C-alpha positions as CSV (number, residue, x, y, z in Angstrom):
1,M,63.3,11.6,10.9
2,S,61.9,11.3,7.2
3,D,59.4,8.7,8.0
4,D,57.6,11.1,10.7
5,V,54.6,12.8,10.1
6,T,53.0,16.1,11.8
7,H,49.2,16.7,12.6
8,R,48.0,19.8,13.4
9,L,44.6,20.3,15.7
10,S,42.8,23.6,16.3
11,T,42.7,24.6,20.0
12,E,40.8,27.6,19.4
13,G,38.5,28.7,22.4
14,V,40.6,26.3,24.6
15,D,42.5,27.9,27.8
16,P,45.9,26.8,27.1
17,L,46.7,26.1,30.9
18,A,43.6,23.9,31.4
19,L,44.9,21.9,28.2
20,A,48.3,21.7,28.9
21,G,48.5,21.6,32.6
22,V,51.1,23.1,35.0
23,N,54.2,23.2,33.6
24,D,52.9,21.6,30.2
25,G,52.5,18.4,32.5
26,N,49.6,17.0,30.3
27,L,51.2,17.3,26.8
28,V,54.5,15.9,28.4
29,E,52.5,13.1,29.6
30,L,50.9,12.6,26.3
31,A,54.3,12.8,24.5
32,R,55.8,9.9,27.0
33,R,52.7,7.6,26.9
34,L,52.5,7.8,23.2
35,G,56.0,8.1,21.9
36,V,55.2,11.7,19.9
37,R,56.4,15.2,20.0
38,V,53.9,17.6,21.3
39,S,54.0,21.4,21.4
40,L,51.2,24.2,21.7
41,R,51.7,27.3,19.6
42,G,49.1,29.6,19.7
43,D,45.6,28.1,18.6
44,T,47.3,24.8,17.2
45,L,48.4,21.7,19.0
46,M,51.0,19.8,16.8
47,L,51.8,16.1,17.0
48,Q,54.9,14.5,15.3
49,G,56.2,11.4,15.4
50,P,55.7,8.0,13.4
51,L,52.4,7.6,11.7
52,P,50.8,5.0,13.8
53,A,51.9,6.8,17.2
54,V,50.3,10.0,15.7
55,E,47.1,8.7,14.9
56,R,46.6,7.0,18.0
57,A,48.1,10.5,20.0
58,T,45.4,12.5,17.6
59,A,42.7,10.8,18.9
60,V,43.4,11.3,22.6
61,A,44.7,14.7,22.0
62,Q,41.4,15.5,20.3
63,A,39.6,14.2,23.2
64,L,41.5,16.4,25.6
65,V,40.9,19.5,23.5
66,D,37.1,18.7,23.7
67,L,37.1,18.3,27.1
68,A,39.1,21.7,27.7
69,R,36.9,23.5,25.2
70,M,33.9,22.3,27.8
71,G,35.6,24.0,30.5
72,D,37.5,21.2,32.1
73,T,40.9,21.6,33.9
74,L,42.6,18.5,32.9
75,D,45.5,16.8,34.7
76,V,47.8,14.0,34.0
77,A,45.1,11.5,35.3
78,D,42.9,12.7,32.5
79,V,45.8,12.1,30.0
80,D,46.3,8.4,31.2
81,R,42.7,7.7,31.4
82,L,42.2,8.9,27.8
83,V,45.4,6.9,26.6
84,S,43.9,3.7,28.5
85,D,40.4,4.3,26.6
86,E,41.8,4.7,23.3
87,G,40.9,8.8,23.3
88,R,37.2,7.8,24.1
89,A,35.7,11.1,25.6
90,P,32.1,12.5,26.3
91,A,30.4,12.9,23.0
92,G,26.8,13.9,21.6
93,P,24.7,15.7,24.0
94,A,27.3,16.2,26.7
95,A,29.6,17.9,24.1
96,E,27.0,20.5,23.3
97,G,26.9,21.2,26.9
98,E,23.3,19.3,27.7
99,Y,24.9,17.8,31.0
100,R,27.2,20.3,32.2
101,I,26.5,21.6,35.5
102,I,27.7,24.9,36.5
103,L,28.0,25.4,39.9
104,P,26.6,28.6,41.7
105,G,28.9,30.6,43.4
106,L,32.0,28.6,42.0
107,R,33.7,29.3,38.9
108,R,33.4,25.7,37.9
109,V,32.0,23.4,35.6
110,I,31.3,19.7,36.3
111,Q,30.6,17.5,33.5
112,P,31.0,13.8,32.6
113,K,34.5,12.4,31.9
114,T,33.6,9.2,30.6
115,A,30.8,7.5,28.3
116,G,29.4,5.8,31.4
117,Q,29.4,9.1,33.4
118,R,27.6,10.6,30.7
119,E,25.0,8.0,30.7
120,Y,24.5,8.3,34.3
121,L,24.0,12.1,34.6
122,Q,21.8,11.7,31.6
123,S,19.4,9.1,33.5
124,V,19.5,11.6,36.6
125,S,17.8,14.2,34.4
126,Q,15.4,12.0,32.6
127,H,14.2,9.4,35.7
128,D,12.5,10.1,39.0
129,I,14.5,7.2,40.6
130,V,18.3,6.2,39.3
131,I,20.0,3.6,40.8
132,G,24.0,4.0,40.2
133,I,26.2,0.9,40.9
134,G,29.6,0.8,40.3
135,P,33.0,0.6,42.1
136,A,35.0,3.3,44.1
137,G,36.3,6.4,42.1
138,T,33.5,6.4,39.3
139,G,31.9,9.6,40.5
140,K,28.5,7.9,41.6
141,T,28.0,10.4,44.5
142,Y,30.2,13.2,43.1
143,L,27.9,13.6,40.3
144,A,24.7,13.0,42.2
145,V,25.4,15.9,44.7
146,A,26.2,18.2,41.6
147,A,23.0,17.3,40.1
148,A,21.2,17.9,43.3
149,V,23.1,21.4,44.0
150,D,22.1,22.4,40.4
151,A,18.4,21.3,40.7
152,L,18.2,23.4,44.0
153,S,19.8,26.5,42.5
154,R,17.5,26.2,39.5
155,K,14.5,26.0,42.0
156,R,13.4,22.6,40.6
157,V,13.4,21.4,44.0
158,R,13.1,22.9,47.3
159,R,15.6,20.9,49.4
160,I,18.2,18.5,49.1
161,V,18.5,15.2,51.4
162,L,21.5,13.5,51.6
163,A,21.5,9.7,53.7
164,R,23.9,7.2,54.3
165,P,23.4,3.8,56.3
166,A,25.7,4.0,59.4
167,V,26.7,0.4,59.3
168,E,29.6,-0.3,62.0
169,A,32.7,-1.3,59.5
170,G,34.8,-3.4,62.6
171,E,34.2,-0.5,65.0
172,S,31.2,-0.5,67.3
173,L,29.4,3.0,67.5
174,G,28.9,2.6,71.2
175,F,32.7,2.7,71.9
176,L,33.2,6.0,69.6
177,P,33.0,9.2,71.9
178,G,30.5,12.2,71.9
179,D,26.9,12.2,71.3
180,V,24.8,10.6,68.3
181,H,25.4,13.1,66.1
182,E,29.0,13.2,66.6
183,K,29.0,9.2,66.5
184,V,27.3,9.1,63.0
185,D,29.5,12.3,61.6
186,P,32.5,10.2,60.5
187,Y,29.9,8.2,58.1
188,L,28.5,11.2,56.7
189,R,31.6,13.0,56.2
190,P,32.0,12.3,52.4
191,L,28.8,14.0,51.8
192,Y,30.0,16.9,53.4
193,D,33.3,16.8,51.6
194,A,31.2,16.5,48.2
195,L,29.0,19.5,49.1
196,E,31.9,21.7,50.2
197,D,33.5,21.2,46.9
198,M,30.3,22.4,44.9
199,M,29.3,25.3,47.2
200,P,30.9,28.2,49.2
201,R,31.4,26.5,52.7
202,D,29.3,29.5,54.4
203,R,26.5,28.8,51.8
204,V,26.5,24.9,52.8
205,Q,26.4,25.8,56.8
206,K,23.4,28.4,56.2
207,A,21.7,25.8,53.9
208,I,22.2,23.2,56.8
209,E,20.8,25.3,59.3
210,S,17.6,26.2,57.3
211,R,17.5,22.8,56.6
212,T,17.6,23.4,52.9
213,I,20.1,20.7,53.1
214,E,19.9,17.9,55.3
215,I,22.6,15.2,55.8
216,A,21.2,12.3,58.0
217,P,21.8,8.4,58.7
218,L,19.3,6.4,56.7
219,A,17.5,5.2,60.0
220,Y,16.3,9.2,60.5
221,M,14.2,9.0,57.3
222,R,11.8,6.6,58.9
223,G,8.1,8.0,58.9
224,R,8.8,11.0,56.7
225,T,7.4,12.2,53.3
226,L,10.1,13.8,51.4
227,S,8.3,16.1,48.8
228,D,10.1,19.0,46.6
229,A,13.3,17.2,47.4
230,F,16.3,15.9,45.6
231,V,17.3,12.8,48.0
232,I,20.7,10.8,47.4
233,L,21.3,7.4,49.2
234,D,24.7,7.0,49.2
235,E,26.6,3.7,50.0
236,A,23.3,1.8,49.5
237,Q,25.2,-1.6,49.3
238,N,25.0,-1.5,53.2
239,A,21.3,-0.5,53.6
240,T,18.9,-3.9,54.5
241,G,16.3,-4.8,52.2
242,M,13.6,-3.0,54.7
243,Q,15.6,0.2,54.9
244,M,15.7,0.4,51.0
245,K,12.1,0.0,50.9
246,M,11.5,2.6,53.8
247,F,13.7,4.8,51.8
248,L,12.0,4.3,48.2
249,T,8.7,5.0,49.9
250,R,9.5,8.1,51.5
251,L,9.3,10.1,48.3
252,G,6.5,12.7,47.8
253,V,5.4,15.0,45.3
254,N,7.9,16.5,42.9
255,S,10.8,14.5,44.4
256,R,13.9,12.4,43.0
257,A,16.1,10.1,44.4
258,V,19.7,8.7,43.1
259,I,20.8,5.7,45.2
260,T,24.4,4.6,44.6
261,G,26.4,1.7,45.7
262,D,29.2,-0.6,45.2
263,K,28.3,-4.1,45.5
264,T,31.9,-5.3,46.1
265,Q,32.0,-3.1,49.4
266,I,29.0,-4.8,51.3
267,D,29.7,-4.6,55.1
268,L,26.4,-6.4,56.4
269,A,26.9,-9.3,58.2
270,N,25.0,-11.5,55.6
271,R,25.7,-10.0,52.1
272,E,22.2,-11.6,50.7
273,D,20.6,-8.8,53.2
274,S,21.7,-6.1,50.8
275,G,18.8,-3.6,49.9
276,L,20.7,-2.7,46.7
277,L,21.1,-6.8,45.7
278,Q,17.4,-6.7,46.4
279,V,16.3,-3.7,44.3
280,E,18.5,-4.9,41.5
281,R,16.4,-8.2,41.6
282,I,12.7,-6.7,41.7
283,L,13.0,-3.1,40.4
284,P,14.2,-3.4,36.5
285,G,11.2,-2.8,34.2
286,I,9.4,-0.1,36.2
287,E,8.9,3.0,34.4
288,G,10.5,6.0,35.8
289,I,13.5,4.2,37.3
290,A,16.6,3.6,35.7
291,F,19.6,1.3,36.7
292,C,23.5,2.8,35.5
293,Y,26.7,0.3,35.8
294,L,29.7,2.2,36.2
295,G,33.0,-0.1,35.5
296,D,36.5,0.4,35.9
297,T,36.6,2.4,32.8
298,D,34.8,5.2,34.4
299,V,37.4,5.4,37.4
300,V,38.5,9.3,37.4
301,R,40.7,8.8,40.3
302,H,44.3,8.0,40.2
303,R,45.1,5.6,37.4
304,L,46.2,3.1,39.9
305,V,42.8,3.0,41.3
306,R,41.6,1.4,38.2
307,D,44.1,-1.2,38.1
308,I,43.8,-2.1,41.9
309,I,39.9,-2.4,41.1
310,R,40.6,-4.7,38.3
311,A,43.3,-6.9,40.4
312,Y,40.6,-7.5,43.0
313,A,38.0,-8.3,40.6
314,E,40.3,-10.8,39.2
315,D,41.1,-12.5,42.4
316,A,37.9,-13.0,43.2
317,Q,37.0,-14.7,40.1
318,G,40.3,-16.7,40.4
């Protein structure tokens, strides 16, 4: 049409498959969501359509190009998220690679995909204790484990300690089969999964056998001093106030801790017993401790996860 305009974006230095996706799925989704025609030819991404649509699509497409240029392999969910966020993508230090994590042994780069994730990783790099609070799917645990693996590979710490409270959510541990390790393994499985996504499985097993990496229920931390360690407490909303104090006072010399939790998923009998709610009240303002809040705009799972979180939040308020 005569009223249509064409805008060209340079994709020099970008892997075409990482940008376009399988069978050009990312470009097809961009065109479908924003009502423009999209084509990738050589080092140029072309957007054609009505001026308002092209202007909006340009912001989203540039964000996609920037992410692909940083080494990300993008998918349709990334397109959906960027369209919903009006093209906002990591900028500043992250775009310059400061908060990129190159995983040892794997040809992968992990980096923040949202502004909230960027601030979270920045806090982890700059503070000894970081408390990350937010809903499911915002990458709280995944990015913390990536930062821990990075610190270990750079020899900034000598070991990684991953802990979770083994809270019974509707099923008694006493009735689960096996010994104590087999009983608590289902609670710790998400931490194993995150690790195995970042390191070759044989390296994970060797590190666990040598105790370079330790994955244990929170209760096992009592009485210990954790020095030269990157310590992560996951699902912290289900730690009691006493457990949280015990965990925080385990930190030794040259150690850092990341505490992650979701205040909407407290499984304790009394919600007010949550150590996460307690530290949120009493620890702000202490130098060296940072609080990071992630929201539904930072969800990087399936696009419906964000909508589900919003629906539950609206129902709780109503």
